[in-house]
DRENKOL-581151 format. One record per residue: residue number from 1; residue in one letter; x negated, z negated, y of N, C-alpha, C, O, CB in turn. Coordinates in steps of 0.05 Angstrom, whole numbers, padded with zeros to 5 digits, always signed. Each point is the difference from the previous one (the first is absolute). Glycine has a CB too. Example, Ala and Ser with C-alpha at 12.3 -4.5 7.8 and 13.67 -1.06 7.14 Angstrom:
2
PT,1,A,-00264,-00156,-00114,+00018,+00000,+00024,-00018,+00000,+00024,-00021,-00013,+00000,+00059,-00012,-00023
PT,2,S,-00031,+00039,+00044,-00016,-00001,+00024,+00015,-00014,+00022,-00010,-00004,+00022,-00014,+00047,-00035
***
This chain:
190
PT,1,M,-02680,+00723,-00882,-00011,-00015,+00020,-00021,+00021,+00011,-00016,+00012,-00015,+00026,-00062,-00006
PT,2,N,-00008,+00053,+00056,-00019,+00013,+00011,-00025,-00014,+00002,-00005,-00005,+00023,+00038,+00025,-00002
PT,3,L,-00055,-00029,-00041,-00017,-00014,+00010,-00026,+00006,+00028,-00016,-00015,+00010,+00034,+00004,-00061
PT,4,S,-00012,+00044,+00055,-00017,+00002,+00025,+00009,-00015,+00032,-00014,+00001,+00020,+00003,+00044,-00048
PT,5,A,+00036,-00056,+00026,+00016,-00019,+00018,-00011,-00023,+00009,+00005,-00010,+00022,+00027,+00024,-00043
PT,6,Y,-00056,-00028,-00007,-00005,-00024,+00011,-00031,-00001,+00000,-00011,-00021,-00007,+00057,-00001,-00008
PT,7,N,-00064,+00051,+00026,-00018,-00002,+00011,-00007,-00013,+00024,+00012,+00004,+00021,-00008,+00026,-00045
PT,8,D,-00024,-00047,+00024,-00006,-00019,+00023,+00014,-00006,+00012,+00003,+00007,+00024,-00031,+00003,-00020
PT,9,K,+00044,-00030,-00020,+00025,-00015,+00001,-00013,-00028,-00017,-00020,+00000,-00015,+00062,+00048,+00015
PT,10,T,-00026,-00072,+00005,-00004,-00020,-00005,+00019,-00005,-00024,+00024,-00001,+00007,-00042,-00009,+00038
PT,11,V,+00014,+00007,-00069,+00019,+00012,-00020,+00005,-00032,-00019,-00013,-00019,+00008,-00010,+00080,-00010
PT,12,R,+00039,-00065,-00015,-00002,-00020,-00022,+00013,+00013,-00024,+00025,+00002,-00003,-00025,-00042,+00034
PT,13,I,-00019,+00047,-00046,+00002,+00016,-00028,+00003,-00013,-00026,-00019,-00013,-00009,-00008,+00041,+00031
PT,14,T,+00053,-00026,-00037,+00004,-00018,-00020,-00002,+00018,-00020,+00017,+00018,+00002,+00009,-00053,+00018
PT,15,D,-00040,+00037,-00037,-00007,+00012,-00021,+00018,-00006,-00035,+00013,-00020,-00003,-00059,+00018,+00041
PT,16,L,+00043,+00019,-00059,+00011,+00000,-00017,+00012,-00031,-00015,+00022,-00009,-00006,-00050,+00056,+00009
PT,17,N,-00001,-00059,-00005,-00002,-00029,-00016,+00003,-00020,+00023,-00010,-00022,-00005,-00025,+00037,-00037
PT,18,G,+00047,-00011,+00070,+00017,-00015,+00015,-00021,-00017,+00022,+00006,-00019,+00016,+00034,+00018,-00057
PT,19,D,-00063,+00012,+00037,-00022,-00015,+00018,-00001,+00012,+00022,+00003,+00025,+00001,-00030,-00038,-00033
PT,20,V,+00023,+00000,+00053,+00002,+00001,+00029,-00028,+00011,+00020,-00021,-00013,+00001,+00057,-00027,-00014
PT,21,F,-00031,+00066,+00028,-00029,-00002,+00014,+00008,+00008,+00024,+00016,+00019,+00002,-00048,-00010,-00037
PT,22,D,+00020,-00023,+00059,+00009,+00012,+00028,-00033,+00004,+00015,-00021,-00012,-00003,+00078,-00016,+00008
PT,23,G,-00045,+00054,+00014,-00023,+00000,+00014,+00002,+00031,+00012,+00019,+00015,-00001,-00047,-00052,-00031
PT,24,A,-00002,+00042,+00047,+00004,+00019,+00013,+00005,+00023,-00021,-00008,-00008,-00021,-00019,-00012,+00060
PT,25,C,+00038,+00047,-00042,-00001,+00015,-00019,-00001,+00034,+00007,+00012,+00013,+00017,+00011,-00056,-00040
PT,26,L,-00045,+00054,+00000,-00006,+00024,+00008,+00022,+00018,-00018,+00011,-00012,-00018,-00065,+00000,+00031
PT,27,W,+00060,+00036,-00010,+00015,+00015,-00021,-00032,+00031,-00004,-00016,+00011,+00015,+00090,-00029,+00007
PT,28,N,-00066,+00016,-00054,-00023,+00014,-00009,+00022,+00025,-00019,+00015,-00005,-00019,-00064,-00045,+00018
PT,29,P,+00043,+00074,+00012,+00015,+00021,-00005,-00011,+00005,-00031,-00022,-00005,-00009,+00029,+00025,+00063
PT,30,N,+00019,-00006,-00070,-00013,+00014,-00032,-00029,+00013,+00005,-00019,-00009,-00013,+00072,+00025,-00006
PT,31,E,-00055,+00002,+00034,-00027,+00012,-00007,-00026,-00022,+00003,-00018,+00002,-00016,+00040,+00045,+00034
PT,32,Y,-00024,-00068,+00005,-00023,-00012,+00008,+00008,-00020,-00032,-00017,-00004,-00017,+00007,+00008,+00086
PT,33,M,+00026,-00009,-00070,-00002,-00023,-00033,-00012,+00012,-00016,-00018,-00011,-00013,+00057,-00009,+00010
PT,34,F,-00032,+00052,-00003,-00006,+00012,-00026,-00036,+00008,+00004,-00015,+00004,-00019,+00073,+00018,+00009
PT,35,V,-00065,-00022,+00038,-00025,+00002,+00006,-00028,-00023,-00012,-00022,+00000,-00011,+00053,+00022,+00052
PT,36,E,-00009,-00041,-00028,-00019,-00029,+00001,+00007,-00006,-00027,-00018,-00002,-00016,+00019,-00020,+00066
PT,37,F,+00025,+00018,-00058,+00007,-00018,-00028,+00005,+00015,-00024,+00001,-00013,-00021,+00019,-00021,+00047
PT,38,G,-00016,+00066,-00025,+00013,+00012,-00020,+00022,-00005,-00008,+00006,+00006,-00023,-00038,+00000,+00014
PT,39,Q,+00054,-00020,+00029,+00022,+00003,-00001,+00017,+00009,+00012,+00006,-00011,+00021,-00019,-00009,-00034
PT,40,D,+00026,+00038,+00006,+00021,+00016,+00022,+00023,-00012,+00004,+00020,+00008,-00011,-00033,+00031,+00000
PT,41,E,+00014,-00062,+00030,+00024,-00013,+00015,-00012,-00015,+00015,-00018,-00015,-00004,+00051,+00016,-00025
PT,42,E,-00019,+00005,+00053,+00008,-00011,+00020,-00011,-00033,+00001,+00000,-00014,-00020,+00039,+00051,+00018
PT,43,A,-00047,-00046,+00024,-00007,-00040,-00008,+00003,-00013,+00031,-00007,+00007,+00022,-00041,-00005,-00069
PT,44,L,+00058,-00018,+00041,-00010,-00023,+00029,-00027,-00013,-00001,-00008,-00003,-00023,+00056,-00013,+00027
PT,45,Q,-00059,+00011,+00009,-00023,-00018,-00003,-00002,-00029,+00021,+00008,+00006,+00023,-00032,+00043,-00039
PT,46,I,+00018,-00069,+00015,-00002,-00020,+00015,-00027,-00015,-00012,+00000,-00013,-00020,+00053,+00014,+00033
PT,47,D,-00073,+00004,+00003,-00024,-00008,-00009,-00014,+00019,-00024,-00001,+00025,+00000,+00019,-00072,+00015
PT,48,D,-00029,+00031,-00034,-00007,+00007,-00018,+00019,+00006,-00026,-00005,+00014,-00020,-00030,-00035,+00044
PT,49,W,+00061,+00006,-00019,+00029,+00007,-00008,+00013,+00036,-00007,+00011,+00016,+00016,-00007,-00065,+00019
PT,50,I,-00007,+00051,-00053,+00008,+00025,-00007,+00031,+00003,-00014,+00005,-00010,-00022,-00059,+00018,+00016
PT,51,F,+00076,+00006,+00023,+00026,+00003,-00018,+00017,+00023,+00005,+00010,+00007,+00022,-00009,-00053,-00024
PT,52,Y,+00000,+00056,-00021,+00007,+00024,-00007,+00030,+00004,+00001,+00014,-00017,-00010,-00055,+00017,-00015
PT,53,K,+00049,+00019,+00034,+00032,-00003,+00001,+00018,-00007,-00020,+00023,-00009,+00004,-00031,+00037,+00023
PT,54,S,-00004,-00021,-00051,+00015,-00008,-00026,-00002,-00027,-00009,+00013,-00008,-00019,-00020,+00051,+00005
PT,55,D,-00012,-00062,+00032,-00007,-00027,-00005,+00013,-00016,+00016,-00004,-00024,-00004,-00033,+00035,-00010
PT,56,I,+00051,-00003,+00033,+00007,-00014,+00027,+00032,-00006,-00005,+00013,+00021,-00003,-00052,+00005,+00039
PT,57,A,+00049,-00045,-00038,+00033,-00012,+00002,+00018,+00008,+00028,+00021,+00011,+00003,-00041,-00057,-00031
PT,58,D,-00002,+00033,+00047,+00008,+00002,+00017,-00019,-00005,+00030,-00013,-00021,+00002,+00052,+00013,-00039
PT,59,V,-00039,+00027,+00059,-00012,-00006,+00029,+00015,-00012,+00017,+00024,+00002,-00003,-00047,+00032,+00001
PT,60,R,+00014,-00047,+00019,+00017,-00006,+00025,-00019,-00005,+00026,-00021,-00013,-00002,+00059,-00008,-00029
PT,61,L,-00029,+00031,+00055,-00015,-00008,+00032,+00000,-00028,-00002,+00016,-00016,-00010,+00002,+00054,+00043
PT,62,L,-00041,-00041,-00020,-00006,-00030,+00009,+00001,+00002,+00029,-00013,+00019,+00008,-00016,-00034,-00047
PT,63,P,+00043,-00002,+00061,+00000,+00006,+00024,-00030,-00001,+00011,-00017,-00011,-00013,+00065,-00007,+00015
PT,64,E,-00054,+00031,+00022,-00029,-00004,+00006,-00013,-00022,+00008,+00009,-00009,+00021,-00003,+00045,-00011
PT,65,G,-00025,-00049,-00022,-00013,-00024,+00005,+00012,-00018,-00022,-00002,-00024,+00001,-00006,+00032,+00051
PT,66,A,+00018,+00002,-00066,+00011,-00018,-00023,-00022,-00012,-00015,-00019,+00015,-00007,+00059,+00014,+00002
PT,67,E,-00040,-00058,-00004,-00022,-00011,-00024,+00003,+00008,-00014,+00023,-00001,-00007,-00030,-00028,+00011
PT,68,T,-00012,+00044,-00024,+00000,+00014,-00029,-00009,-00024,-00014,-00013,-00018,+00012,+00001,+00070,-00004
PT,69,L,+00019,-00055,-00036,-00006,-00003,-00018,-00026,+00004,-00010,-00014,-00020,-00001,+00054,+00023,+00003
PT,70,W,-00050,+00018,-00010,-00021,+00010,-00012,-00027,+00008,+00017,-00022,-00007,-00008,+00060,+00019,-00022
PT,71,Y,-00032,+00001,+00051,-00013,+00022,+00016,-00027,-00023,+00006,+00003,-00024,+00004,+00047,+00063,+00021
PT,72,N,-00068,-00028,-00026,-00025,-00011,+00013,+00001,-00037,-00012,-00008,-00018,+00014,+00009,+00060,+00040
PT,73,R,+00009,-00043,-00075,+00002,-00030,-00016,-00025,+00002,-00025,+00001,+00019,-00016,+00060,-00026,+00024
PT,74,P,-00074,-00005,-00008,-00019,-00004,-00028,+00009,+00000,-00018,+00019,-00015,+00004,-00041,-00005,+00010
PT,75,M,+00025,+00026,-00037,+00012,+00007,-00027,-00020,-00011,-00018,-00023,+00009,+00004,+00050,+00033,+00008
PT,76,H,-00023,-00064,-00035,-00014,-00014,-00017,+00008,+00012,-00026,+00019,+00016,-00001,-00022,-00056,+00029
PT,77,K,-00006,+00035,-00044,+00011,+00006,-00031,-00011,-00025,-00027,-00023,-00008,-00006,+00017,+00069,+00023
PT,78,M,+00036,-00069,-00027,-00005,-00024,-00016,+00007,+00007,-00017,+00006,+00024,+00000,-00004,-00054,+00020
PT,79,S,+00001,+00015,-00043,+00010,+00006,-00027,+00003,-00033,-00011,-00016,-00019,-00002,-00011,+00073,-00006
PT,80,L,+00057,-00049,+00003,+00013,-00028,-00013,+00010,+00004,-00026,+00008,+00022,-00006,+00006,-00038,+00049
PT,81,A,-00014,-00009,-00064,+00016,+00004,-00021,+00022,+00006,+00007,+00009,+00000,+00023,-00029,-00024,-00046
PT,82,S,+00038,+00033,-00007,+00032,+00015,+00004,+00018,-00025,+00015,+00015,+00004,+00020,-00015,+00031,-00071
PT,83,G,-00004,-00060,+00038,+00014,-00020,+00010,+00001,-00011,+00025,+00021,-00007,+00010,-00027,+00003,-00047
PT,84,P,-00023,+00001,+00051,+00004,+00000,+00036,+00003,+00016,+00006,+00017,-00002,+00018,-00036,-00020,-00005
PT,85,F,+00011,+00051,-00019,+00007,+00025,+00011,+00034,-00001,+00008,+00009,+00004,+00022,-00051,+00022,-00053
PT,86,R,+00057,-00032,+00009,+00020,-00006,-00001,+00021,-00019,+00021,+00022,+00005,+00011,-00047,+00008,-00053
PT,87,M,+00006,-00038,+00042,+00011,-00018,+00019,-00001,+00011,+00029,+00019,-00002,+00016,-00032,-00035,-00048
PT,88,V,-00006,+00046,+00037,-00005,+00010,+00029,+00014,+00024,+00008,+00007,+00004,+00024,-00050,-00023,-00027
PT,89,E,+00050,+00040,-00023,+00019,+00014,+00013,+00028,-00006,+00005,+00013,+00010,+00018,-00041,+00016,-00034
PT,90,D,+00037,-00044,-00001,+00026,-00017,+00007,-00003,-00022,+00020,+00017,-00018,+00003,-00005,+00026,-00049
PT,91,G,-00033,-00006,+00060,+00000,-00023,+00025,-00004,-00029,-00009,-00002,-00018,+00017,+00035,+00046,+00009
PT,92,E,-00035,-00034,-00053,-00001,-00027,-00009,-00027,-00013,+00008,-00003,-00020,+00013,+00033,+00031,-00051
PT,93,K,-00051,+00009,+00027,-00028,-00015,+00006,-00005,+00019,+00027,+00004,+00024,+00003,-00026,-00040,-00057
PT,94,T,+00014,-00002,+00069,-00008,+00007,+00033,-00030,-00009,+00013,-00006,+00004,+00023,+00060,-00011,-00017
PT,95,I,-00068,-00005,-00022,-00017,-00008,+00006,-00020,+00008,-00026,+00012,-00006,-00021,+00013,-00027,+00057
PT,96,E,-00053,+00044,-00039,-00017,+00015,-00011,-00025,-00021,-00001,-00008,-00008,+00021,+00029,+00056,-00004
PT,97,L,-00033,-00056,-00041,-00019,-00018,-00006,-00030,+00014,-00005,-00004,+00009,-00023,+00044,-00041,+00004
PT,98,R,-00057,+00034,+00036,-00024,+00020,-00006,-00024,-00017,+00010,+00002,-00018,+00018,+00025,+00067,-00009
PT,99,L,-00050,-00043,-00022,-00025,-00008,+00008,-00004,+00008,+00028,+00014,+00019,+00005,-00029,-00015,-00051
PT,100,N,+00004,-00011,+00063,-00009,+00012,+00029,-00029,+00012,-00001,-00018,-00008,+00015,+00047,-00029,+00009
PT,101,D,-00033,+00056,-00040,-00021,+00024,-00004,+00005,+00014,+00020,+00020,-00001,+00015,-00023,+00005,-00060
PT,102,E,-00021,+00011,+00045,-00002,+00023,+00022,+00031,+00014,+00007,+00010,+00000,+00022,-00063,+00011,-00041
PT,103,K,+00063,+00000,-00005,+00021,+00017,+00003,+00022,-00015,+00020,+00009,+00010,+00021,-00021,+00012,-00070
PT,104,R,+00019,-00045,+00040,+00020,-00012,+00014,-00005,-00014,+00027,+00018,-00005,+00016,-00003,+00002,-00061
PT,105,Q,-00045,-00003,+00048,-00004,+00004,+00030,+00002,+00012,+00018,-00001,-00008,+00023,-00013,-00004,-00036
PT,106,K,+00019,+00040,+00003,+00011,+00018,+00013,+00025,+00002,+00013,+00005,+00011,+00021,-00032,+00001,-00046
PT,107,L,+00046,-00027,+00008,+00034,-00001,+00006,+00001,-00012,+00031,-00011,-00021,+00006,+00030,+00008,-00061
PT,108,R,-00005,+00028,+00072,+00012,-00010,+00017,+00036,-00008,+00001,+00013,+00011,-00017,-00057,+00014,+00033
PT,109,V,+00058,-00042,+00001,+00025,+00004,+00004,+00010,+00020,+00010,-00004,+00005,+00024,+00002,-00040,-00024
PT,110,G,+00017,+00051,-00016,+00016,+00022,+00004,-00005,+00023,-00014,+00015,+00020,-00001,-00010,-00038,+00040
PT,111,D,-00038,+00015,-00055,-00011,+00018,-00016,+00025,+00013,-00027,+00017,-00016,-00003,-00071,-00013,+00018
PT,112,I,+00056,+00046,-00028,+00014,+00014,-00016,-00015,-00010,-00032,-00024,+00006,-00001,+00037,+00036,+00044
PT,113,I,-00004,-00055,-00063,-00012,+00001,-00024,+00015,+00019,-00019,+00024,+00003,+00002,-00039,-00049,+00006
PT,114,R,-00001,+00061,-00026,+00020,+00011,-00014,-00007,-00012,-00029,-00019,+00006,-00015,+00025,+00039,+00048
PT,115,F,+00011,-00058,-00037,-00003,-00016,-00030,+00015,+00019,-00022,+00023,+00009,-00002,-00020,-00063,+00024
PT,116,E,-00034,+00059,-00043,+00006,+00014,-00021,+00014,-00015,-00025,-00003,-00025,-00003,-00033,+00053,+00022
PT,117,N,+00050,-00013,-00037,+00004,-00023,-00027,-00021,+00004,-00014,-00010,+00022,+00000,+00057,-00024,-00008
PT,118,A,-00056,-00016,-00003,-00024,+00008,-00020,-00003,+00009,-00028,-00020,+00007,-00012,+00009,-00033,+00039
PT,119,G,+00046,+00023,-00037,+00012,+00013,-00016,+00005,+00021,-00003,+00002,+00009,-00023,+00006,-00035,+00025
PT,120,D,-00004,+00045,+00021,+00001,+00023,+00014,-00005,+00009,+00033,+00016,+00001,+00018,+00011,-00005,-00058
PT,121,P,-00052,+00009,+00038,-00008,+00007,+00034,+00021,+00014,+00012,+00006,-00006,+00023,-00055,+00012,-00030
PT,122,E,+00061,+00014,-00005,+00014,+00024,+00015,+00034,-00020,+00011,+00018,+00009,+00015,-00044,+00044,-00055
PT,123,D,+00023,-00080,+00029,+00030,-00013,+00010,-00026,-00019,+00027,-00021,-00013,+00000,+00071,+00004,-00063
PT,124,A,-00033,+00017,+00079,-00015,-00014,+00035,+00022,-00009,+00016,+00024,+00008,+00001,-00064,+00026,+00008
PT,125,I,+00028,-00050,+00001,+00022,-00015,+00024,-00021,-00003,+00024,-00024,-00004,-00003,+00060,-00030,-00031
PT,126,H,-00024,+00038,+00058,-00017,-00006,+00017,+00013,-00028,+00022,+00025,-00002,+00003,-00044,+00059,-00012
PT,127,V,+00001,-00074,+00022,+00007,-00017,+00007,-00014,-00011,+00025,-00021,+00011,+00005,+00037,-00013,-00048
PT,128,R,-00006,-00021,+00063,-00010,+00005,+00034,-00017,-00031,-00003,+00014,-00017,-00012,+00038,+00050,+00048
PT,129,V,-00073,-00041,-00030,-00017,-00017,+00002,+00016,-00017,+00026,+00003,+00010,+00022,-00048,+00020,-00044
PT,130,V,+00053,-00055,+00014,+00020,-00010,+00029,-00021,-00028,+00003,-00001,-00011,+00022,+00068,+00030,-00033
PT,131,A,-00079,-00028,-00006,-00022,-00027,+00004,-00019,-00003,-00021,+00007,+00001,-00024,+00027,-00026,+00045
PT,132,L,-00063,+00022,-00012,-00015,-00016,-00017,-00004,-00021,+00002,+00007,-00012,+00020,-00021,+00038,-00024
PT,133,Y,+00000,-00038,-00018,-00003,-00034,-00003,-00025,-00002,-00017,-00001,-00001,-00025,+00053,-00014,+00025
PT,134,P,-00074,+00014,+00020,-00026,+00001,-00022,-00007,-00038,+00001,+00000,-00017,+00018,-00027,+00081,-00003
PT,135,F,+00023,-00063,-00047,-00013,-00032,-00001,-00023,-00001,-00029,+00001,+00013,-00020,+00054,-00038,+00043
PT,136,A,-00070,+00008,-00017,-00019,-00012,-00009,+00000,+00003,-00033,-00019,+00007,-00013,+00019,-00037,+00057
PT,137,S,+00021,+00026,-00052,+00012,+00001,-00031,+00027,+00006,-00004,+00017,+00005,+00018,-00047,-00036,-00028
PT,138,F,+00034,+00031,-00018,+00027,+00003,-00003,+00008,-00028,-00002,+00025,-00001,-00001,-00025,+00046,-00021
PT,139,A,-00010,-00068,+00021,+00007,-00023,+00003,+00018,-00004,+00025,+00025,-00004,+00002,-00065,-00006,-00026
PT,140,E,+00018,+00012,+00042,+00009,+00003,+00031,+00031,+00018,+00004,+00018,-00007,+00016,-00077,+00006,-00003
PT,141,L,+00060,+00021,-00026,+00020,+00024,+00005,+00027,-00012,-00016,+00023,-00002,+00011,-00063,+00048,-00009
PT,142,Y,+00034,-00054,-00029,+00023,-00013,-00010,+00015,-00027,+00014,+00023,-00006,-00004,-00046,+00025,-00035
PT,143,R,+00006,-00031,+00055,+00007,-00024,+00014,+00027,+00011,+00017,+00023,-00006,-00003,-00076,-00018,+00005
PT,144,A,+00036,+00045,+00019,+00013,+00006,+00022,+00018,+00020,-00002,+00016,-00001,+00019,-00051,-00014,+00000
PT,145,L,+00039,+00033,-00035,+00020,+00015,+00000,+00024,-00003,-00019,+00001,-00012,-00021,-00036,+00037,+00037
PT,146,P,+00055,-00012,-00002,+00021,-00002,-00027,-00003,+00015,-00024,-00004,+00024,+00002,+00035,-00032,+00028
PT,147,L,-00029,-00005,-00053,-00011,+00020,-00024,+00028,+00016,-00008,-00006,+00019,-00015,-00037,-00053,-00008
PT,148,E,+00065,+00033,+00027,+00018,+00014,-00006,-00004,+00033,+00017,+00007,+00023,-00005,+00022,-00075,-00005
PT,149,K,-00040,+00041,+00025,-00014,+00033,+00013,-00016,+00012,-00006,-00003,+00023,+00006,+00009,-00031,+00020
PT,150,C,-00023,-00008,-00044,-00026,+00004,-00012,+00007,+00016,-00028,-00018,+00005,-00015,-00005,-00052,+00038
PT,151,G,+00051,+00055,-00031,+00005,+00002,-00026,+00011,-00020,-00021,+00009,+00006,-00022,-00041,+00021,+00037
PT,152,Y,+00029,-00051,-00005,+00011,-00019,-00022,+00033,-00004,-00002,+00014,+00002,+00020,-00060,-00026,-00013
PT,153,T,+00055,+00018,-00029,+00033,-00006,+00000,-00006,-00032,+00009,-00022,-00012,-00001,+00048,+00049,-00044
PT,154,P,-00003,-00047,+00054,+00002,-00029,+00013,-00007,-00019,-00023,-00013,-00021,+00003,+00052,+00032,+00034
PT,155,E,-00030,-00002,-00060,-00011,-00015,-00034,-00033,+00006,+00006,-00013,-00017,+00012,+00061,+00034,-00056
PT,156,Q,-00054,-00001,+00039,-00031,+00000,-00002,-00008,-00002,+00026,-00019,+00016,+00001,+00013,+00010,-00041
PT,157,S,+00011,-00036,+00063,-00022,-00014,+00024,-00004,-00023,-00013,-00023,-00005,-00007,+00038,+00022,+00054
PT,158,A,+00007,-00035,-00052,-00010,-00026,-00011,-00024,-00002,-00023,-00010,-00022,-00005,+00058,+00011,+00017
PT,159,H,-00055,+00030,-00022,-00022,+00000,-00015,-00023,+00021,+00004,-00016,+00009,-00016,+00049,-00029,-00012
PT,160,A,-00028,+00026,+00056,-00021,+00024,+00007,-00022,-00009,+00004,+00000,-00022,+00011,+00028,+00049,+00007
PT,161,S,-00054,-00015,-00024,-00018,-00019,+00011,-00027,+00029,+00010,+00002,+00024,-00006,+00015,-00083,-00035
PT,162,P,-00041,+00047,+00057,-00015,+00012,+00014,-00025,+00019,-00027,-00017,+00018,+00003,+00028,-00062,+00047
PT,163,E,-00002,+00032,-00071,-00013,+00012,-00020,+00012,+00024,-00013,-00013,+00015,-00016,-00004,-00057,+00011
PT,164,D,+00042,+00047,+00011,+00014,+00020,-00016,-00020,+00028,+00012,-00004,+00021,-00012,+00063,-00048,+00007
PT,165,M,-00068,+00020,+00029,-00013,+00024,+00007,-00032,+00007,-00013,-00012,+00020,+00007,+00043,-00029,+00036
PT,166,N,-00038,-00005,-00057,-00022,+00004,-00013,-00001,+00014,-00022,-00017,-00004,-00017,+00009,-00030,+00035
PT,167,I,+00026,+00052,-00021,+00002,+00023,-00019,-00007,+00020,+00016,-00005,+00021,-00012,+00039,-00036,-00018
PT,168,Y,-00037,+00017,+00056,+00000,+00026,+00018,-00023,-00006,+00008,-00013,+00021,+00001,+00058,-00010,+00014
PT,169,Y,-00060,-00036,-00006,-00017,+00002,+00024,-00020,-00025,-00012,+00013,-00020,-00002,+00025,+00041,+00047
PT,170,T,-00061,-00024,-00051,-00014,-00015,-00006,-00006,-00023,+00025,-00003,+00005,+00024,-00009,+00033,-00060
PT,171,E,+00010,-00068,+00020,-00008,-00022,+00029,-00014,+00004,+00009,+00001,-00009,+00023,+00007,-00019,-00030
PT,172,E,-00035,+00047,-00002,-00023,+00002,+00018,+00008,+00021,+00023,-00007,-00002,+00023,-00029,-00010,-00062
PT,173,E,+00053,+00034,+00029,+00011,+00023,+00022,+00018,-00011,+00015,+00003,+00013,+00020,-00007,+00022,-00047
PT,174,Q,+00018,-00057,+00026,+00015,-00015,+00018,-00014,-00015,+00022,+00005,+00003,+00024,+00023,-00005,-00060
PT,175,R,-00045,-00015,+00024,-00021,-00019,+00016,-00005,+00022,+00018,+00014,+00001,+00021,-00038,-00037,-00056
PT,176,R,+00002,+00059,+00028,-00013,+00013,+00016,+00015,+00019,+00019,-00010,+00006,+00022,-00021,-00014,-00056
PT,177,R,+00058,+00020,+00025,+00002,+00011,+00020,+00031,-00012,+00011,+00010,+00015,+00017,-00047,+00027,-00032
PT,178,G,+00051,-00060,+00009,+00031,-00009,+00008,+00013,+00019,-00009,-00007,+00020,-00012,+00003,-00043,+00051
PT,179,V,+00033,+00015,-00030,+00024,+00013,-00020,+00018,+00005,+00027,-00004,-00010,+00022,+00003,-00021,-00078
PT,180,L,+00022,+00052,+00050,+00013,+00003,+00018,+00032,+00002,-00008,+00005,+00008,-00022,-00048,+00011,+00041
PT,181,G,+00060,-00024,-00006,+00031,+00000,-00003,+00004,+00018,+00022,-00004,-00004,+00024,+00017,-00045,-00043
PT,182,I,-00004,+00074,+00007,+00011,+00024,+00016,+00032,+00004,+00000,+00012,+00011,-00019,-00056,+00012,+00008
PT,183,E,+00058,-00034,+00034,+00025,+00004,+00001,+00009,+00030,+00004,-00011,+00014,+00017,+00012,-00061,-00002
PT,184,I,+00015,+00054,-00028,+00011,+00029,+00005,+00032,+00001,+00000,+00015,-00020,-00005,-00058,+00041,-00019
PT,185,T,+00054,+00007,+00032,+00029,+00003,+00002,+00004,+00027,-00006,-00016,+00017,+00007,+00024,-00051,+00025
PT,186,N,+00019,+00042,-00048,-00003,+00030,-00010,+00024,+00009,+00028,+00010,+00021,+00007,-00020,-00022,-00079
PT,187,D,+00012,-00022,+00081,+00027,+00015,+00023,-00026,+00002,+00021,-00015,-00017,+00009,+00078,-00012,-00015
PT,188,F,-00061,+00059,+00009,-00014,+00003,+00026,+00014,-00005,+00030,-00014,+00005,+00019,-00011,+00027,-00050
PT,189,N,+00057,-00042,+00036,+00002,-00002,+00019,-00005,-00028,+00009,+00011,-00006,+00021,+00014,+00044,-00027
PT,190,K,-00039,-00055,-00006,-00011,-00030,+00009,-00016,+00009,+00014,-00016,-00015,+00013,+00019,-00016,-00046
***
């Protein structure tokens, strides 16, 4: 693979984990990477992301002016317990519920979230925010949003309660900050 051919091009890079990154690309030769990072291996760079040749599964040129997935899109990092993490990964859970704190107030439609598995932070997935649903309380949220998209099975939905969220956030925090439903997709073509 001739990485220098991708210098100053818009590309889609797929890494060995299957994660996909789009954007304006710079090629960094072995010498530069050795001096800057101590690794004698050429690499491609999109924004702050560096991809050593040995970490790249595939690189494709994108057409001029193509909309990219990652370039210039803010990325937010959040942790998820293993069960909900797998549901997001499998596309079963498409709305994440959070306190609408300072961190969540920075979210915008189109932003990228890197969810890390709380049981194994190296296990991560990237999703795109497709909608934001702010509410004053989880009681309001539970009445308005389809709970099956929030991680409940149809059987669990019948018995789901806003109080389920009290194990994560106190009622005082909820009253003070409000809550947020974050609709996400791991299909970047939507």
